[in-house]
N, C-alpha and C positions, 0 to 999 in steps of 0.2 A: 879083687873086684867085687862089686855088688851087683846082684841080679835083681831087676825090678820088673814086675809083671803087672800089666794092666788088663784086668778082666772086664769084658763088656758087661755093663749093668743090665738089669731087666729091661725089656722093651717098654714096660709100664712106668719106668722111672723118668722123672724130669731130667733131661740132659743138663739143664742149667744147674740144678741142685747137685747132681752127681759131680759135675766138673768143679763147682764151688767147694764141695766137700773134699774132693781129692786134692785140690790146690791148697785148701786150708790145712789139711793133715800133712801134706808134704812140706809146706812152709813151717809149720810148727815143729816138725821133725828136724828140719835144718836149723831153726833158731834154737831149739833146745839141745841140739847136739847129741841126741840119743843114738844108741846102736840098735839097728833092726834086730828083731828076734829071729834067729834062724829057724826055719821050718823044714821038717823032714816028712815026706809023704804028703798026704792031703791036708791042706790048710783048714778044711772043714771038719776035721776030727780033732778032738781035744788032746790026743796023744802026739800030734804033730809038733806042737810047741807048748809043752805043759806050763811054762812060765808066762805065757801070753794070755790075755783075756780071750774068752771064747766069743764068737760072734752071736748076736741075738738070733733066735730061731723063729720068733713070731713077730708080727707087726706090733703087738703090745710091748714086747721086750725091746724092740727097736725104738719105739717112742720113748720108753723109759731111758734108754741109753742116750738118745738125742737130748732129752731134757737135762740129763746130768753132764753133758759134754760141754765144758767151758770153751773149748777151741771152736767147735761148730757154732755155738751160740754167739761167740764173738765175731766169727766170719759172716754168718748169715744175718745177724742182728737179733737181739732179744725179742723185739716186737714181732718179727717174722716167725721166729721159732715158736712163740706163744700161740700165734694164729694157726700155724701149721699143725701144732699138737692138738689144738682145739678141733680143727676140721677132721683130722685123722681119728681122734677119739670118738667124735660123733659118728663117723663111718663105722667104727668098731661096734657101736651100739646096735647096728643093724646086722651084724655078722655074728655067727656062732663060731668063736675061734677054735672050738674043738673040731669043727668041720673044715675050716679054712686055715691051714697052717702055711705061713709064708716063710719059705726058706731063703736065706740070703746066699 
């Protein structure tokens, strides 16, 4: 059997974007027929699943990952993703990322 875990997102996250992203990722996994990467220990540590991509650790890294993600761009729409990236990058200009590290 397969064990699936749903972790509650940050309280600051848009529940609509979180749900849309989770559904898009799940549908893509079903359509592509991939095998989930087994994780041992904490999924937040790179040693838990060495063959898996690590999660972004900052807002800047997260925005880069979103920009490169064809699945989410397809699900959310290219126009929305471009707008969202522009807004978030503008917000980053007002922050010193060395002081504000956003962990996922």
